[in-house]
C-alpha positions as CSV (number, residue, x, y, z in Angstrom):
1,H,64.8,-24.9,3.9
2,L,61.0,-24.9,4.4
3,R,59.2,-27.0,6.9
4,F,55.3,-27.7,6.8
5,L,53.7,-26.6,10.1
6,G,50.1,-26.6,9.2
7,T,47.3,-24.7,7.4
8,I,45.3,-21.6,8.1
9,S,41.8,-21.1,6.9
10,F,39.9,-17.9,6.9
11,R,36.1,-17.8,7.1
12,D,33.6,-14.9,7.1
13,P,30.6,-16.5,8.6
14,V,27.0,-15.6,7.8
15,R,25.3,-13.7,10.6
16,P,22.9,-16.1,12.4
17,E,19.9,-13.9,11.9
18,V,20.3,-13.7,8.1
19,K,18.8,-17.2,7.6
20,D,15.5,-16.3,9.3
21,A,15.5,-12.9,7.6
22,L,15.8,-14.6,4.2
23,A,13.0,-17.0,5.0
24,K,10.8,-14.1,5.9
25,V,11.4,-12.1,2.7
26,T,10.7,-15.3,0.8
27,Q,7.3,-15.6,2.5
28,A,6.7,-12.0,1.6
29,G,7.0,-12.8,-2.1
30,I,10.4,-11.3,-2.5
31,R,13.0,-13.2,-4.6
32,T,16.5,-13.2,-3.3
33,G,19.6,-14.2,-5.3
34,I,23.4,-14.2,-4.8
35,V,25.3,-12.1,-7.4
36,T,28.9,-12.1,-6.4
37,G,32.5,-11.9,-7.7
38,D,33.4,-14.8,-5.5
39,H,34.0,-18.4,-6.6
40,R,31.1,-20.6,-7.4
41,G,31.9,-23.0,-4.6
42,T,31.9,-20.1,-2.1
43,A,28.6,-18.8,-3.3
44,E,27.1,-22.3,-3.1
45,A,28.4,-22.8,0.4
46,V,26.9,-19.5,1.5
47,A,23.6,-20.4,-0.1
48,Q,23.5,-23.8,1.7
49,E,24.3,-22.2,5.0
50,L,21.3,-19.8,4.4
51,G,19.0,-22.8,3.6
52,M,18.7,-22.1,-0.1
53,H,18.4,-25.2,-2.2
54,V,20.4,-24.6,-5.4
55,D,20.4,-27.0,-8.4
56,R,23.2,-27.1,-11.0
57,D,21.1,-25.2,-13.6
58,Q,20.3,-22.5,-11.1
59,V,24.0,-21.3,-11.1
60,I,25.6,-19.1,-13.8
61,E,29.3,-18.3,-13.7
62,G,30.7,-15.0,-15.1
63,A,32.4,-16.6,-18.1
64,E,29.1,-18.2,-19.2
65,L,27.2,-15.0,-18.5
66,D,29.3,-13.1,-20.9
67,T,28.7,-15.6,-23.7
68,L,24.8,-15.6,-23.3
69,S,22.7,-13.2,-25.4
70,D,20.2,-11.1,-23.6
71,A,17.4,-13.3,-24.9
72,A,19.1,-16.5,-23.7
73,L,19.8,-14.9,-20.3
74,Q,16.3,-13.7,-19.9
75,E,15.1,-17.3,-20.3
76,R,17.3,-18.5,-17.5
77,L,17.0,-15.6,-15.0
78,P,13.6,-16.7,-13.6
79,I,15.2,-19.8,-12.2
80,V,18.7,-18.6,-11.5
81,K,19.7,-18.3,-7.8
82,I,23.4,-17.7,-8.0
83,I,25.6,-15.7,-10.4
84,S,29.3,-16.1,-9.5
85,R,32.5,-14.7,-10.7
86,V,30.5,-11.8,-12.2
87,S,32.1,-8.6,-13.4
88,P,30.7,-5.1,-12.5
89,E,29.3,-4.9,-16.0
90,G,27.6,-8.3,-15.5
91,K,25.9,-7.1,-12.4
92,V,24.5,-4.0,-14.3
93,R,23.3,-6.2,-17.1
94,V,21.5,-8.6,-14.7
95,A,19.8,-5.6,-13.0
96,K,18.6,-4.2,-16.4
97,L,17.2,-7.5,-17.5
98,F,15.3,-8.0,-14.3
99,Q,13.9,-4.5,-14.7
100,E,12.8,-5.3,-18.3
101,F,10.7,-8.1,-16.7
102,G,8.9,-5.3,-14.8
103,Q,10.6,-6.3,-11.5
104,V,11.6,-3.9,-8.8
105,V,15.3,-4.6,-8.3
106,A,17.2,-4.0,-5.1
107,M,21.0,-4.6,-4.9
108,T,23.4,-4.6,-2.0
109,G,27.1,-3.8,-2.2
110,D,30.0,-2.2,-0.4
111,G,32.8,-1.7,-2.9
112,L,33.9,0.3,-5.9
113,N,33.0,-2.5,-8.2
114,D,29.4,-2.5,-6.9
115,A,28.8,1.3,-7.6
116,A,27.5,0.9,-11.2
117,S,25.0,-1.9,-10.2
118,L,23.9,0.0,-7.1
119,K,23.1,3.0,-9.2
120,Q,21.3,0.9,-11.9
121,A,19.1,-0.8,-9.3
122,D,15.7,0.7,-8.4
123,I,16.9,0.5,-4.8
124,G,20.7,0.5,-4.2
125,V,21.6,-0.6,-0.6
126,A,25.2,0.2,0.5
127,M,26.8,-1.2,3.6
128,G,27.7,1.4,6.3
129,S,31.2,-0.1,6.3
130,G,31.5,0.2,2.5
131,T,33.4,2.7,0.3
132,A,32.3,6.3,-0.1
133,I,31.4,5.9,-3.8
134,A,29.1,2.9,-3.0
135,K,27.3,5.1,-0.4
136,D,27.1,8.1,-2.7
137,V,25.3,6.2,-5.5
138,S,23.0,4.2,-3.2
139,D,19.5,5.1,-2.0
140,L,19.9,3.5,1.4
141,I,22.8,2.9,3.6
142,L,22.8,0.1,6.2
143,L,24.6,1.6,9.2
144,D,24.6,-1.8,10.9
145,D,25.5,-3.9,7.8
146,N,22.6,-6.1,8.8
147,F,20.3,-7.9,6.2
148,S,17.6,-8.0,8.8
149,T,17.4,-4.2,8.7
150,I,16.4,-4.5,5.0
151,V,13.5,-6.8,6.1
152,A,12.4,-4.2,8.6
153,A,12.5,-1.5,6.0
154,I,10.5,-3.5,3.5
155,E,7.9,-4.2,6.2
156,E,7.6,-0.5,7.2
157,G,7.5,0.6,3.5
158,R,4.6,-1.8,2.8
159,R,2.7,-0.5,5.8
160,I,3.1,3.1,4.6
161,S,2.2,2.2,1.1
162,E,-1.0,0.4,2.1
163,N,-2.0,3.3,4.4
164,I,-1.6,5.7,1.6
165,R,-3.8,3.4,-0.6
166,K,-6.5,3.5,2.1
167,V,-6.4,7.3,2.2
168,I,-6.7,7.5,-1.6
169,V,-9.7,5.1,-1.7
170,Y,-11.4,6.9,1.2
171,L,-11.0,10.4,-0.2
172,F,-11.7,9.5,-3.8
173,A,-14.9,7.7,-2.8
174,S,-16.0,11.0,-1.1
175,L,-15.3,12.9,-4.3
176,F,-17.7,10.5,-6.1
177,D,-20.5,11.6,-3.8
178,E,-19.9,15.2,-4.7
179,L,-19.7,14.6,-8.4
180,I,-22.8,12.4,-8.6
181,L,-24.9,14.6,-6.3
182,I,-24.0,17.9,-8.0
183,G,-23.7,16.7,-11.5
184,G,-26.8,14.6,-11.3
185,A,-28.8,17.5,-10.0
186,L,-27.6,19.7,-12.9
187,L,-28.5,17.1,-15.4
188,A,-31.9,16.4,-13.9
189,G,-32.6,20.2,-13.6
190,I,-33.3,20.1,-9.9
191,A,-32.0,22.3,-7.0
192,L,-28.5,21.4,-5.9
193,P,-28.5,19.3,-2.8
194,L,-25.3,20.8,-1.4
195,N,-23.9,24.3,-1.4
196,A,-20.2,25.2,-1.6
197,L,-19.9,25.9,2.2
198,Q,-21.4,22.5,3.0
199,I,-18.9,20.7,0.8
200,L,-16.0,22.7,2.2
201,F,-17.2,22.0,5.8
202,V,-17.2,18.2,5.1
203,N,-13.9,18.1,3.3
204,F,-11.9,20.4,5.7
205,I,-13.6,20.0,9.0
206,V,-15.3,16.6,9.2
207,E,-13.1,14.3,7.1
208,S,-9.8,15.8,7.9
209,F,-9.8,14.6,11.5
210,H,-10.1,10.9,10.9
211,A,-8.4,10.7,7.5
212,T,-5.1,11.4,9.2
213,S,-5.7,8.3,11.5
214,F,-4.7,6.0,8.7
215,A,-1.0,7.0,9.4
216,F,-1.3,5.2,12.7
217,E,-2.6,1.9,11.2
218,D,-0.1,-0.9,12.0
219,H,0.0,-4.3,10.3
220,I,-3.7,-4.8,10.4
221,D,-3.4,-6.7,7.0
222,Y,-0.1,-8.5,7.7
223,L,1.2,-7.3,4.4
224,F,4.5,-8.9,4.7
225,Y,3.1,-12.3,3.8
226,G,1.0,-13.6,0.9
227,K,1.0,-13.5,-2.8
228,R,0.0,-10.0,-3.4
229,R,2.1,-8.3,-6.1
230,F,3.3,-4.9,-5.1
231,T,3.5,-2.6,-8.1
232,R,5.2,0.6,-8.8
233,H,1.8,2.4,-8.9
234,L,-0.4,3.2,-5.9
235,F,-3.5,3.5,-8.0
236,D,-3.9,0.2,-9.7
237,K,-6.9,-1.8,-10.9
238,E,-7.7,-3.0,-7.3
239,M,-7.7,0.6,-6.2
240,A,-10.0,1.7,-9.0
241,F,-12.4,-1.1,-8.2
242,L,-12.5,-0.4,-4.5
243,T,-13.0,3.3,-5.2
244,F,-16.0,2.5,-7.4
245,A,-17.3,-0.1,-5.0
246,I,-17.3,2.5,-2.1
247,G,-18.1,5.7,-3.9
248,L,-20.7,4.7,-6.5
249,P,-23.4,2.9,-4.4
250,S,-23.3,5.8,-1.9
251,S,-23.5,8.4,-4.5
252,I,-26.4,6.8,-6.3
253,L,-28.3,6.1,-3.0
254,L,-28.0,9.7,-1.9
255,F,-29.0,11.1,-5.2
256,V,-32.1,8.8,-5.5
257,L,-33.2,9.7,-2.0
258,Y,-32.9,13.4,-2.7
259,A,-34.8,13.1,-6.0
260,V,-37.6,11.0,-4.2
261,F,-37.8,13.6,-1.4
262,L,-38.4,16.4,-3.8
263,R,-40.9,14.4,-5.8
264,Q,-42.8,13.6,-2.6
265,G,-43.1,17.3,-1.8
266,I,-40.9,17.2,1.3
267,D,-39.6,20.5,2.5
268,P,-36.5,21.2,0.4
269,M,-34.6,22.5,3.4
270,M,-35.3,19.3,5.3
271,A,-34.3,17.2,2.3
272,K,-31.1,19.1,1.7
273,T,-30.1,18.9,5.4
274,F,-30.7,15.2,5.3
275,I,-28.5,14.8,2.3
276,F,-25.8,17.0,3.8
277,A,-25.9,15.0,7.1
278,A,-25.7,11.7,5.3
279,F,-23.0,12.9,3.0
280,G,-20.9,14.3,5.8
281,S,-21.4,11.4,8.3
282,Y,-21.3,8.4,6.0
283,S,-17.5,8.7,6.1
284,L,-17.6,8.3,9.8
285,F,-19.1,4.9,9.3
286,V,-17.2,3.6,6.3
287,I,-13.7,4.5,7.8
288,F,-14.1,1.4,10.1
289,S,-14.5,-0.8,7.0
290,V,-11.7,1.0,5.0
291,R,-9.2,0.3,7.9
292,S,-8.5,-2.9,5.9
293,L,-8.9,-3.2,2.1
294,R,-8.5,-7.0,2.4
295,K,-10.2,-8.4,5.4
296,P,-13.9,-8.3,6.2
297,I,-14.8,-5.9,9.1
298,W,-15.7,-8.8,11.3
299,A,-12.2,-10.3,11.0
300,Y,-10.5,-7.5,13.0
301,N,-11.4,-5.1,15.8
302,P,-12.6,-1.9,14.0
303,F,-12.3,0.2,17.1
304,E,-8.7,-0.5,18.2
305,N,-7.1,2.6,16.6
306,P,-7.4,5.3,19.2
307,V,-6.5,8.1,16.8
308,L,-9.2,7.0,14.5
309,M,-11.8,6.9,17.3
310,L,-10.8,10.4,18.4
311,G,-11.2,11.6,14.8
312,V,-14.6,10.0,14.4
313,F,-15.9,11.6,17.6
314,A,-14.5,14.9,16.5
315,G,-16.2,14.6,13.1
316,L,-19.5,13.4,14.6
317,G,-19.4,16.5,16.9
318,A,-18.8,18.8,13.9
319,M,-21.7,17.3,12.0
320,L,-24.1,17.5,15.0
321,A,-23.1,21.2,15.4
322,A,-23.6,21.8,11.7
323,V,-27.2,20.5,11.9
324,Y,-28.4,21.6,15.4
325,W,-26.3,24.7,16.4
326,P,-28.2,27.8,15.2
327,F,-24.9,29.7,14.5
328,L,-23.8,27.0,12.0
329,Q,-27.3,26.5,10.7
330,N,-27.4,30.1,9.5
331,I,-23.9,29.8,7.9
332,L,-24.4,26.4,6.2
333,G,-28.1,26.7,5.4
334,T,-29.3,23.7,7.5
335,V,-32.3,22.9,9.8
336,A,-32.6,20.6,12.8
337,L,-33.4,17.0,11.8
338,P,-36.1,15.2,13.8
339,L,-35.1,11.8,15.3
340,P,-36.6,9.7,12.5
341,W,-34.6,11.6,9.9
342,L,-31.5,11.2,12.1
343,A,-32.1,7.4,12.2
344,G,-32.3,7.6,8.3
345,V,-28.8,9.2,8.3
346,F,-27.6,6.3,10.5
347,A,-29.2,3.7,8.1
348,V,-27.4,5.3,5.1
349,G,-24.1,4.8,6.9
350,I,-24.8,1.2,7.6
351,A,-25.9,0.6,4.0
352,N,-22.6,2.0,2.9
353,I,-20.6,-0.4,5.1
354,I,-22.6,-3.3,3.6
355,A,-21.7,-2.0,0.1
356,I,-18.0,-1.7,0.9
357,E,-17.9,-5.2,2.4
358,A,-19.5,-6.6,-0.7
359,G,-16.9,-4.9,-2.8
360,K,-14.1,-6.3,-0.7
361,W,-15.6,-9.7,-0.9
362,V,-15.7,-9.5,-4.7
363,L,-12.0,-8.3,-4.7
364,R,-10.9,-11.2,-2.5
365,K,-12.5,-13.7,-4.9
366,W,-10.8,-11.9,-7.7
367,R,-7.4,-12.2,-6.0
368,L,-8.0,-15.9,-5.3
369,N,-8.9,-16.6,-8.9
370,G,-6.1,-14.4,-10.3
């Protein structure tokens, strides 16, 4: 004999911080979807709790997924927000199709059924409470099972990526100077403006101090927001443009100045020392502008990075010693520059900052129109 006493419901609530975290990644240009083996109604209820507006045509159930061809599924994936009742094979298929779009795919999971899709994804994220096999095939493990930790990891990853981009632009631009100055002199049949020791001194002594300061840049560009597309490659078209915008004007300016000095009959040692000083110290100026590859220099405080300031002062001290300390003069082949020549070195640095800011302005317009 059975008697009805009541009903029991079980609910696994969404963590309160997940809704804000999801809104944050959406602002960052990251698309989030629910791919689950649970019932459609369960997935839609979770989406509603997270603040996701889901239309009928934005949901695909596993049975329908299995009947769609790859071509038909690719047409629907750009708008789909929920895939329910999906099999492990279906999850892998969805990940592959997104990757064929050129998307960087991250998947989360905790069970045996998630292992294949976690391995297929570019970034597999396993829960710390998940199964051993899910953890083994994943790239990241969330020890706290918290979606907000993924947000923090993305933010930190973008900061590191952007700082690496700054270092690449900064150092490649310096290589431009060396190539144009040395190659131009060889082609023009004039004396080389720099010797090997001077180039090594600039690369290893002057630039090494403040180039490392980019590692300490923190959210100057607010990279977590906006429409910028993050690619798999660090050196893309934007990077190439900035490298040319920074390195080419400086290289041409220094070479033209050197050629004019020689034509005017100026002491070759004085001319070479000026080029060496301008070549070595211009990086001390432009690093303030390269701190942001997006904002104009007047939109942020260029002096707020203490490590950068320490590196600049160290590099400036090294350049002054190279030009005015007799010991280094004998080694590097330099002579003391009079004050007017020193002012010229300063003017070259300012001119380079102007050139960089012009290049950044063009790039901002390019992004807006693109």
